[in-house]
Structure formats: C-alpha cells, structure tokens
MARTILO-892511 format. One record per residue (C-alpha): x, y, z; residue number from 1; residue in one letter; chain. Coordinates in pm, 1 decimal, decimal comma, padded with zeros to 6 digits. Example, Ala and Ser with C-alpha at 12.3 -4.5 7.8 and 13.67 -1.06 7.14 Angstrom:
<rs>
<<01230,0 -00450,0 00780,0> 1 a A>
<<01367,0 -00106,0 00714,0> 2 s A>
</rs>
This chain:
<rs>
<<16947,3 -10018,2 05582,7> 1 m A>
<<17040,9 -10078,0 05216,0> 2 m A>
<<17372,7 -10219,2 05091,6> 3 a A>
<<17315,0 -10148,1 04720,4> 4 n A>
<<17595,3 -09910,6 04607,1> 5 p A>
<<17361,2 -09744,3 04355,6> 6 v A>
<<17173,0 -09595,9 04651,3> 7 m A>
<<17473,7 -09383,8 04736,1> 8 n A>
<<17445,3 -09209,5 04397,9> 9 e A>
<<17077,6 -09117,1 04444,5> 10 i A>
<<16964,2 -08818,9 04655,1> 11 p A>
<<16714,0 -08868,7 04935,1> 12 s A>
<<16420,4 -08852,5 04917,7> 13 p A>
<<16381,2 -08971,7 04561,1> 14 c A>
<<16131,5 -09157,8 04344,3> 15 y A>
<<16338,6 -09418,6 04160,9> 16 v A>
<<16206,0 -09600,2 03855,3> 17 m A>
<<16380,6 -09907,6 03715,6> 18 e A>
<<16386,2 -09919,7 03336,0> 19 e A>
<<16404,0 -10298,1 03315,0> 20 s A>
<<16086,0 -10333,1 03522,3> 21 l A>
<<15907,9 -10067,2 03317,3> 22 l A>
<<15995,8 -10246,7 02994,3> 23 r A>
<<15870,6 -10574,8 03140,4> 24 r A>
<<15528,8 -10416,3 03196,7> 25 n A>
<<15521,7 -10248,3 02857,2> 26 l A>
<<15598,9 -10574,5 02679,4> 27 m A>
<<15320,7 -10755,4 02864,8> 28 l A>
<<15064,4 -10483,9 02792,5> 29 i A>
<<15165,2 -10467,2 02426,9> 30 k A>
<<15127,9 -10844,0 02403,7> 31 s A>
<<14773,7 -10826,9 02544,7> 32 v A>
<<14689,8 -10543,4 02305,5> 33 s A>
<<14813,1 -10734,5 02001,0> 34 e A>
<<14662,0 -11070,8 02091,6> 35 r A>
<<14322,0 -10927,2 02179,4> 36 a A>
<<14335,5 -10672,6 01894,5> 37 e A>
<<14240,9 -10383,8 02123,0> 38 v A>
<<14399,9 -10047,3 02192,7> 39 e A>
<<14552,7 -09999,9 02538,2> 40 i A>
<<14655,5 -09646,1 02627,9> 41 i A>
<<14829,7 -09485,4 02924,7> 42 l A>
<<14626,2 -09279,3 03173,0> 43 a A>
<<14836,9 -08979,4 03273,3> 44 f A>
<<14650,0 -08944,3 03602,5> 45 k A>
<<14845,0 -09248,8 03720,6> 46 a A>
<<15179,9 -09188,9 03551,6> 47 f A>
<<15312,0 -08871,1 03391,2> 48 a A>
<<15690,8 -08892,2 03419,5> 49 l A>
<<15735,7 -08762,9 03068,9> 50 w A>
<<16111,0 -08814,0 03057,0> 51 k A>
<<16030,4 -09184,5 03042,8> 52 a A>
<<15791,9 -09140,7 02750,3> 53 f A>
<<16057,1 -09220,9 02486,5> 54 p A>
<<16046,9 -09575,7 02623,9> 55 v A>
<<15666,1 -09580,7 02590,8> 56 f A>
<<15687,5 -09456,6 02232,5> 57 r A>
<<15911,0 -09752,6 02145,4> 58 e A>
<<15609,7 -09974,7 02218,6> 59 y A>
<<15360,5 -09753,9 02032,4> 60 g A>
<<15141,2 -09641,2 02321,2> 61 f A>
<<14911,5 -09338,7 02313,3> 62 a A>
<<14755,3 -09174,9 02618,9> 63 s A>
<<14444,4 -09046,9 02789,5> 64 t A>
<<14401,3 -08704,5 02949,1> 65 a A>
<<14162,1 -08540,0 03193,2> 66 s A>
<<14300,6 -08186,1 03194,4> 67 s A>
<<14436,6 -07942,7 02938,1> 68 v A>
<<14782,7 -07987,7 03089,1> 69 n A>
<<14767,7 -08363,3 03037,2> 70 e A>
<<14631,4 -08319,9 02684,2> 71 a A>
<<14911,9 -08083,7 02589,1> 72 q A>
<<15166,7 -08318,2 02746,5> 73 l A>
<<15031,7 -08602,1 02531,0> 74 a A>
<<15094,1 -08404,5 02214,5> 75 r A>
<<15430,9 -08264,6 02312,2> 76 e A>
<<15594,9 -08559,2 02484,6> 77 e A>
<<15401,8 -08871,8 02381,8> 78 m A>
<<15377,7 -08749,5 02023,8> 79 g A>
<<15008,3 -08825,2 01982,3> 80 s A>
<<14668,9 -08672,2 02042,7> 81 l A>
<<14493,4 -08765,2 02365,8> 82 a A>
<<14179,8 -08961,4 02438,0> 83 h A>
<<14021,3 -08702,3 02664,2> 84 t A>
<<13763,1 -08727,0 02939,9> 85 y A>
<<13683,8 -08459,7 03196,7> 86 s A>
<<13394,9 -08442,1 03444,7> 87 p A>
<<13321,5 -08093,7 03310,0> 88 a A>
<<13454,7 -07867,6 03035,0> 89 y A>
<<13444,1 -07488,1 03028,3> 90 t A>
<<13418,9 -07227,6 02754,9> 91 e A>
<<13780,6 -07138,0 02826,3> 92 e A>
<<13938,2 -07483,0 02819,7> 93 n A>
<<13730,2 -07671,6 02564,6> 94 f A>
<<13903,9 -07519,7 02257,8> 95 p A>
<<14236,6 -07631,5 02406,7> 96 v A>
<<14102,6 -07982,9 02459,9> 97 f A>
<<13992,8 -07992,4 02094,6> 98 m A>
<<14340,2 -07885,8 01981,7> 99 k A>
<<14514,2 -08170,6 02162,0> 100 y A>
<<14255,8 -08451,5 02147,1> 101 s A>
<<14160,8 -08723,2 01900,6> 102 s A>
<<13867,3 -08835,2 02118,1> 103 h A>
<<13658,2 -08636,3 02364,2> 104 i A>
<<13421,3 -08803,4 02608,9> 105 t A>
<<13147,2 -08602,7 02779,5> 106 f A>
<<13028,8 -08674,2 03131,2> 107 n A>
<<12670,6 -08554,3 03078,3> 108 s A>
<<12419,5 -08491,8 02802,9> 109 l A>
<<12410,7 -08123,7 02894,6> 110 s A>
<<12786,6 -08094,3 02842,0> 111 q A>
<<12761,5 -08274,6 02509,3> 112 f A>
<<12482,3 -08045,4 02388,5> 113 k A>
<<12676,5 -07740,3 02502,1> 114 r A>
<<13010,2 -07819,9 02340,7> 115 f A>
<<12952,3 -08060,5 02052,7> 116 y A>
<<12856,8 -07773,5 01817,1> 117 p A>
<<13214,7 -07647,9 01853,7> 118 q A>
<<13345,6 -07987,8 01746,8> 119 v A>
<<13108,4 -08003,7 01451,4> 120 a A>
<<13207,2 -07654,5 01341,0> 121 a A>
<<13581,2 -07707,0 01381,2> 122 a A>
<<13618,4 -07914,1 01067,8> 123 g A>
<<13873,2 -08143,9 01233,7> 124 r A>
<<13819,9 -08510,5 01310,5> 125 a A>
<<13753,0 -08536,2 01683,7> 126 v A>
<<13550,2 -08842,0 01776,5> 127 s A>
<<13298,7 -08771,5 02054,2> 128 c A>
<<13154,7 -09006,1 02312,3> 129 g A>
<<12959,6 -09020,7 02634,7> 130 l A>
<<13062,0 -09163,3 02968,1> 131 r A>
<<12799,3 -09401,0 03102,1> 132 v A>
<<12742,9 -09518,1 03457,9> 133 n A>
<<12632,0 -09883,4 03477,6> 134 p A>
<<12553,9 -09835,7 03848,9> 135 e A>
<<12762,5 -10141,2 03923,9> 136 y A>
<<13116,7 -10172,3 04055,4> 137 s A>
<<13319,1 -10420,8 04257,8> 138 v A>
<<13523,9 -10137,1 04413,7> 139 v A>
<<13453,6 -10131,8 04787,1> 140 e A>
<<13621,5 -09802,8 04881,6> 141 t A>
<<13382,6 -09518,2 04798,1> 142 d A>
<<13668,7 -09273,2 04743,0> 143 l A>
<<13767,8 -09479,7 04438,2> 144 y A>
<<13423,4 -09602,0 04332,1> 145 n A>
<<13281,7 -09400,7 04038,4> 146 p A>
<<12954,4 -09594,3 04061,8> 147 c A>
<<12884,3 -09519,8 04428,7> 148 a A>
<<12525,5 -09403,2 04494,7> 149 p A>
<<12481,7 -09044,2 04383,0> 150 g A>
<<12805,0 -09046,5 04181,1> 151 s A>
<<12863,1 -08748,5 03953,8> 152 r A>
<<13047,6 -08970,3 03705,5> 153 m A>
<<12865,4 -09072,9 03389,6> 154 g A>
<<12510,9 -09103,2 03257,8> 155 i A>
<<12285,8 -09381,1 03385,9> 156 t A>
<<12084,5 -09596,6 03146,7> 157 a A>
<<11761,0 -09440,1 03269,9> 158 q A>
<<11884,9 -09089,6 03192,7> 159 n A>
<<12032,4 -09174,2 02853,3> 160 l A>
<<11702,9 -09260,6 02686,6> 161 g A>
<<11651,8 -09482,0 02383,3> 162 d A>
<<11869,8 -09313,5 02122,0> 163 t A>
<<12213,0 -09158,5 02119,5> 164 l A>
<<12242,9 -08791,2 02022,9> 165 p A>
<<12369,7 -08725,2 01672,6> 166 e A>
<<12746,3 -08697,6 01679,6> 167 g A>
<<12807,7 -08957,7 01950,1> 168 v A>
<<13043,5 -09223,6 01814,9> 169 e A>
<<13148,0 -09401,7 02132,3> 170 g A>
<<13070,0 -09486,7 02491,5> 171 l A>
<<13304,1 -09492,0 02786,6> 172 h A>
<<13267,6 -09666,0 03122,0> 173 f A>
<<13509,8 -09672,7 03412,4> 174 h A>
<<13419,8 -09886,0 03714,7> 175 t A>
<<13738,5 -10066,1 03818,6> 176 l A>
<<14031,9 -09993,4 04048,7> 177 c A>
<<14331,2 -10230,6 04047,3> 178 e A>
<<14081,3 -10501,0 03953,2> 179 s A>
<<14090,7 -10841,2 03786,5> 180 s A>
<<13972,4 -10959,1 03445,6> 181 s A>
<<13687,7 -11140,4 03620,5> 182 f A>
<<13575,2 -10807,8 03768,4> 183 d A>
<<13574,1 -10667,5 03415,4> 184 l A>
<<13368,8 -10966,4 03298,6> 185 e A>
<<13102,2 -10898,9 03561,5> 186 k A>
<<13098,3 -10530,2 03477,9> 187 t A>
<<13081,7 -10590,7 03104,4> 188 l A>
<<12775,9 -10813,5 03151,5> 189 d A>
<<12598,6 -10524,6 03325,1> 190 v A>
<<12711,8 -10272,7 03064,8> 191 v A>
<<12583,8 -10491,8 02780,9> 192 e A>
<<12250,6 -10541,7 02956,4> 193 t A>
<<12197,0 -10173,2 03023,3> 194 r A>
<<12358,2 -10012,4 02719,8> 195 f A>
<<12382,4 -10290,8 02462,0> 196 g A>
<<12096,7 -10138,5 02261,8> 197 r A>
<<12340,7 -09868,2 02148,2> 198 f A>
<<12629,6 -10092,9 02048,0> 199 f A>
<<12528,0 -10132,5 01684,7> 200 k A>
<<12566,7 -09755,3 01646,3> 201 h A>
<<12912,6 -09729,5 01805,0> 202 l A>
<<13255,2 -09691,1 01647,0> 203 k A>
<<13434,9 -09743,3 01978,1> 204 w A>
<<13385,6 -09854,1 02337,0> 205 l A>
<<13629,5 -09737,2 02602,2> 206 n A>
<<13639,5 -09977,0 02898,3> 207 m A>
<<13827,2 -09730,5 03116,3> 208 g A>
<<14102,8 -09809,5 03362,0> 209 g A>
<<14163,3 -10026,8 03664,1> 210 g A>
<<14277,5 -10331,7 03462,0> 211 h A>
<<14579,5 -10436,2 03667,2> 212 l A>
<<14712,1 -10679,3 03410,2> 213 m A>
<<15074,5 -10653,5 03523,9> 214 t A>
<<14998,2 -10775,4 03875,3> 215 r A>
<<15148,0 -11118,6 03938,8> 216 k A>
<<14814,7 -11296,1 03996,5> 217 d A>
<<14626,0 -11126,7 03710,9> 218 y A>
<<14488,3 -11371,7 03454,6> 219 d A>
<<14591,1 -11213,7 03124,9> 220 t A>
<<14476,3 -11517,6 02927,8> 221 e A>
<<14125,7 -11470,7 03061,8> 222 h A>
<<14141,2 -11101,0 02973,5> 223 l A>
<<14245,8 -11175,8 02615,8> 224 v A>
<<13970,3 -11438,0 02585,0> 225 s A>
<<13711,2 -11198,8 02727,7> 226 l A>
<<13805,7 -10919,6 02489,2> 227 l A>
<<13814,6 -11152,5 02188,3> 228 k A>
<<13469,2 -11280,2 02277,9> 229 s A>
<<13334,4 -10926,3 02298,0> 230 f A>
<<13490,1 -10834,5 01963,0> 231 k A>
<<13340,3 -11145,9 01805,4> 232 a A>
<<12996,4 -11025,7 01912,9> 233 r A>
<<13060,4 -10667,8 01805,7> 234 y A>
<<13322,3 -10677,9 01526,6> 235 p A>
<<13262,7 -10316,0 01421,9> 236 d A>
<<13343,7 -10170,6 01762,9> 237 i A>
<<13699,1 -10060,8 01835,9> 238 r A>
<<13779,5 -10153,2 02197,2> 239 v A>
<<13994,3 -09923,9 02410,9> 240 i A>
<<14135,5 -09980,0 02759,5> 241 l A>
<<14313,1 -09708,2 02952,0> 242 e A>
<<14480,5 -09845,9 03264,9> 243 p A>
<<14716,3 -09630,4 03464,7> 244 g A>
<<14856,6 -09841,7 03746,1> 245 s A>
<<14928,2 -10138,8 03519,3> 246 a A>
<<15192,6 -09951,9 03321,0> 247 f A>
<<15402,8 -09849,8 03621,4> 248 a A>
<<15302,3 -10127,9 03863,8> 249 w A>
<<15603,2 -10230,0 04074,8> 250 q A>
<<15848,1 -10043,6 03853,2> 251 t A>
<<16016,0 -09844,0 04127,8> 252 g A>
<<16026,6 -09712,5 04479,4> 253 y A>
<<16052,5 -09408,5 04703,8> 254 l A>
<<16394,5 -09384,3 04865,8> 255 l A>
<<16394,7 -09201,7 05201,4> 256 t A>
<<16627,4 -09147,8 05496,9> 257 t A>
<<16564,8 -09163,7 05869,7> 258 v A>
<<16640,6 -08823,7 06025,1> 259 i A>
<<16531,9 -08888,4 06383,5> 260 d A>
<<16379,2 -09151,3 06611,9> 261 v A>
<<16138,7 -09039,8 06886,9> 262 v A>
<<15948,7 -09236,5 07152,1> 263 e A>
<<15622,6 -09153,0 07326,7> 264 n A>
<<15406,6 -09387,0 07534,1> 265 g A>
<<15611,7 -09686,0 07433,9> 266 g A>
<<15569,0 -09613,4 07061,0> 267 i A>
<<15886,0 -09550,9 06863,5> 268 k A>
<<15854,9 -09338,8 06548,6> 269 t A>
<<16123,4 -09307,8 06285,4> 270 a A>
<<16089,9 -08965,8 06123,3> 271 i A>
<<16198,0 -08964,5 05760,4> 272 i A>
<<16284,4 -08688,0 05513,5> 273 d A>
<<15963,3 -08750,9 05318,8> 274 a A>
<<15595,1 -08714,7 05406,4> 275 s A>
<<15291,3 -08936,8 05370,4> 276 f A>
<<15071,7 -08628,8 05343,4> 277 s A>
<<15288,7 -08465,5 05077,9> 278 c A>
<<15442,7 -08757,5 04893,8> 279 h A>
<<15233,5 -09069,9 04963,0> 280 m A>
<<14875,5 -08938,5 05002,6> 281 p A>
<<14711,5 -09270,5 04910,1> 282 d A>
<<14850,3 -09411,0 05234,9> 283 c A>
<<14625,3 -09169,7 05424,1> 284 l A>
<<14332,9 -09146,8 05179,4> 285 e A>
<<14272,5 -09512,5 05095,5> 286 m A>
<<14412,9 -09605,1 05350,0> 287 p A>
<<14693,7 -09805,8 05191,9> 288 y A>
<<14995,6 -09946,0 05374,8> 289 k A>
<<15296,6 -09983,2 05148,2> 290 p A>
<<15565,1 -10246,9 05171,7> 291 l A>
<<15903,6 -10147,4 05308,3> 292 i A>
<<16203,1 -10332,4 05171,2> 293 r A>
<<16365,1 -10547,5 05437,4> 294 g A>
<<16089,8 -10492,8 05695,3> 295 a A>
<<15785,4 -10690,1 05807,5> 296 k A>
<<15435,7 -10557,2 05862,1> 297 d A>
<<15413,3 -10544,9 06241,6> 298 a A>
<<15038,8 -10491,0 06253,5> 299 g A>
<<14954,9 -10330,9 06588,0> 300 k A>
<<15262,4 -10458,9 06770,6> 301 q A>
<<15450,3 -10128,0 06794,6> 302 t A>
<<15448,4 -10120,5 07173,0> 303 r A>
<<15574,8 -10477,7 07218,5> 304 a A>
<<15748,7 -10577,3 06896,6> 305 g A>
<<16127,0 -10580,7 06881,8> 306 k A>
<<16269,7 -10312,8 06650,4> 307 n A>
<<15915,3 -10206,6 06558,0> 308 s A>
<<15846,0 -09852,8 06443,3> 309 y A>
<<15587,4 -09622,0 06311,5> 310 r A>
<<15718,7 -09423,2 06018,0> 311 i A>
<<15652,3 -09052,3 06056,0> 312 g A>
<<15660,7 -08787,2 05786,8> 313 g A>
<<15849,2 -08459,0 05808,6> 314 c A>
<<15545,8 -08228,3 05782,8> 315 s A>
<<15368,1 -08063,8 06077,5> 316 c A>
<<15044,4 -08260,3 06024,9> 317 l A>
<<14986,2 -08470,8 06336,9> 318 s A>
<<14848,1 -08757,5 06131,7> 319 g A>
<<15142,5 -08766,4 05890,9> 320 d A>
<<15248,3 -09117,2 05987,9> 321 f A>
<<15178,4 -09477,8 05898,4> 322 v A>
<<15270,6 -09783,6 06102,4> 323 g A>
<<15381,7 -10029,2 06201,7> 324 d A>
<<15684,9 -10219,3 06071,0> 325 w A>
<<15941,9 -10447,5 06227,3> 326 q A>
<<16300,9 -10413,0 06113,9> 327 f A>
<<16594,8 -10649,9 06142,9> 328 e A>
<<16785,4 -10406,5 06362,2> 329 k A>
<<16718,2 -10074,4 06538,1> 330 p A>
<<16673,8 -09770,3 06314,1> 331 l A>
<<16911,2 -09478,3 06353,1> 332 t A>
<<16944,3 -09142,3 06173,6> 333 p A>
<<17102,0 -09193,6 05833,4> 334 g A>
<<16941,6 -09531,9 05768,3> 335 d A>
<<16770,5 -09548,0 05432,4> 336 r A>
<<16414,6 -09678,4 05402,9> 337 i A>
<<16265,7 -09789,1 05070,1> 338 i A>
<<15890,0 -09780,1 05016,3> 339 f A>
<<15811,1 -10027,2 04740,0> 340 e A>
<<15585,8 -09964,7 04437,8> 341 d A>
<<15571,3 -09586,0 04459,1> 342 m A>
<<15577,4 -09484,7 04092,3> 343 i A>
<<15214,7 -09517,7 03977,9> 344 h A>
<<14973,8 -09253,7 04112,6> 345 y A>
<<15207,6 -09153,4 04396,9> 346 t A>
<<15431,8 -08945,0 04172,6> 347 t A>
<<15141,2 -08745,9 04029,5> 348 v A>
<<14962,7 -08679,2 04360,2> 349 k A>
<<15241,2 -08506,5 04553,6> 350 t A>
<<15191,8 -08161,1 04705,4> 351 t A>
<<15400,2 -07878,7 04849,5> 352 l A>
<<15217,6 -07870,6 05184,0> 353 f A>
<<15430,4 -07701,9 05454,2> 354 n A>
<<15677,8 -07610,0 05181,4> 355 g A>
<<15812,9 -07964,8 05202,4> 356 v A>
<<16018,9 -08020,3 04885,3> 357 p A>
<<15925,6 -08286,4 04634,3> 358 h A>
<<16146,8 -08594,6 04624,6> 359 p A>
<<16390,6 -08601,4 04338,3> 360 s A>
<<16303,6 -08821,7 04039,7> 361 i A>
<<16547,1 -09073,2 03892,6> 362 a A>
<<16565,4 -09378,1 03670,5> 363 i A>
<<16802,0 -09671,2 03701,3> 364 v A>
<<16878,7 -09780,4 03345,2> 365 h A>
<<16905,4 -10138,5 03235,8> 366 e A>
<<17285,4 -10119,9 03270,5> 367 d A>
<<17240,7 -10041,2 03640,9> 368 g A>
<<17346,7 -09675,7 03613,3> 369 k A>
<<17118,1 -09413,2 03771,5> 370 p A>
<<17013,5 -09094,0 03591,5> 371 e A>
<<16868,8 -08811,8 03801,0> 372 i A>
<<16576,0 -08675,8 03601,1> 373 y A>
<<16512,4 -08380,9 03829,8> 374 r A>
<<16568,8 -08233,3 04172,8> 375 t A>
<<16337,3 -07968,9 04318,3> 376 f A>
<<16444,6 -07631,9 04457,5> 377 t A>
<<16311,8 -07328,1 04639,6> 378 y A>
<<16212,3 -07178,2 04304,4> 379 e A>
<<15970,8 -07467,2 04241,2> 380 d A>
<<15798,1 -07392,4 04570,8> 381 y A>
<<15801,1 -07015,2 04520,7> 382 k A>
<<15663,9 -07032,6 04165,2> 383 n A>
<<15389,9 -07272,4 04274,0> 384 r A>
<<15271,1 -07039,0 04548,7> 385 m A>
<<15223,6 -06724,2 04341,7> 386 c A>
</rs>
C-alpha cells in the first residue's frame, strides 16, 4: 500500500524509527528541562533501543531502571548510573542494583529496612528514597493505574507515619499514564497535602512518568510554570521526571506485510506477518487501537464497509486480531501495512510466543537512508527457550 521507495530497503516486519522525529522530541524535552530547571530522564521500560542511545547522549539525558538488566544497560550504553526503582529487591540482585545505580527507590518500608544497611556499609554515594502512593490518579484503566484500590505500588500516607527513616533522601510518586500537565497539577496538590510534611527533609522528589509532553496538544508552557512554582516553594528540592512514552512518542512505526486475506461470516481479515499478541500487546491489553497509515478507523462496519478489514496476526491465538479499518482499495498478499507510533513501549514488550520471530529493528537517518539495527534469527528463539 506504500509508495515510499525506502520501504523496499526495509525487511518486513520491522520496527522503524525516524531519527529526525526522535531529535524533535529530544529537543523539546531538553527545552522543558532547562527552562523549568528540572532533571528529565528516560524510562527504559518504555524505550530501550540502545543503538539509538548515542543520540540521547548528545542531549545529556540519563535514565531510570527497574531491573538489573536495565541498570546495567544504563551504565554500559547510556554512560551513566541509573535512577532505580523496583517493586521488590532480592538478596541476589540488590548488590548489582547498587553497582549500577546513583539513586535507589524502595517500594516499602520493609524493603528499605532490609536493604539500606547494605547501602550505608558500601561507602559509595547512592541516594535512597521511598515510593509513596497518594491514593489518587486520573488513570481510568486499572491495568495502568498504580493507585488503584489495593495497589502494591508505594507507601500510603497513613502507613508512612510522621517521620522519614534515617537515610531517606527523596520521595518518588508515579500516578500518570500518557497524561497532561493539568493531571500532574491535580496529583501534585494531593501529594503536597498528604506528604508535604516531609518536603523540608528531602534532597529530591521524583514525579515519575506519564508526562506526555511531546504530544501535540500537551501544554508545555503550563508544565514549565507548574514546575517553576513548585521549585519556588521548595528551592532545596531537586525535581526529577522520568517519562518513557514522551521520548519516543510518534517517532516511528511497525512495517508489516499482508500474507493472506480470509473471509468468514462476511468478515474479511487480512493476515499479516506480525502479531498483536507477540508484537503489539498493548492493543490487546489496554485495549488500544493503533492508527494505520492510509486507512480509516471503520468502527464496527467490517461486514458492510467497502474495503474494510480486520487485521489478524500470524500466531495461533484465536484473539490475535484487531479491527476494523477501511482501506482505499482491496488488500492483497504483498501489500504493506504501517502501524503508526509503535516505538515506545511496543518494542520492549514483544514476546516469542509460538516461536514467532521478532520484527527487525531499523532507523531511518535524517538523510533518508535506512540502517538495519538488527534482524532476529532461529538462534534468538532457541537461546531464549533454554
């Protein structure tokens, strides 16, 4: 379906990132960071294509990690120590976290009491903090709401008590998901009300992720004003934000190819060489319906709409499909379909279910030339399974 000659140089399926769009986002985020005088760092859980990290380093960004693999990646490929948070540390992995982290946030008081003595005895500067749960969030989907009733994420104000344990230098809250600056403002009001009594003792406050400042309708001026206002009230607190989606928002796509078209009960399904279950899990989890380049969202009109199709994945899972879209002309095997905005989160959540290979990974440089970062082989599958 695509006429762009670059597509002929890229294997299918393939995650394709566009360098010019990535740089656009990095420049905007750096501008917010400098104007508001806050630190904004990359969350690897949303974007970990480390071959692109040299571009990130040009803009001076550090990163946040939630696993020992992410923490080690931060040191090796981002060139800096990670701001680390994990729901739970173990005796085996905590020394590794200490090795690769500048900051470590604990999810519970019991975890802090268990592991902080190792930090204190290490003789290396690792700043420790606690994750707090303000019991307030604008996120409506429970799967992505860390403040849902009964959440395991963070310490509530009631359970934190009146004083912070010795050794705690910062607090961390994370309540947003692809949210606006006005959502942050509402959340920050609650956080100040419930935890403000500790602020005079803090060196830093991490406001977590979900700040989608690179989205077209996001009010970055309001964000800068909000952060400046907070810093004016608490000039001794270093403010940290750690968005993931914002860095790679609309920086690339998933290129796929139609391999068959089937019809059952009046519903036509175009089967592609990729899988929603394996390669676009958010489409089934959220659920989230991506945009397809050159197609219109057909709603529920598959049976009646002209040139309307479900898109089916190539795995054996019956529910590995998402619909429905209307195309300009009938789909046939060999047509290429582009799913927009498939770089953030999607690239780090893929699986090898059914032995379905990962899409290749590529970047289109600013001069328009593609570079294939990696293609996946049988050995990747075999090594993953043993």
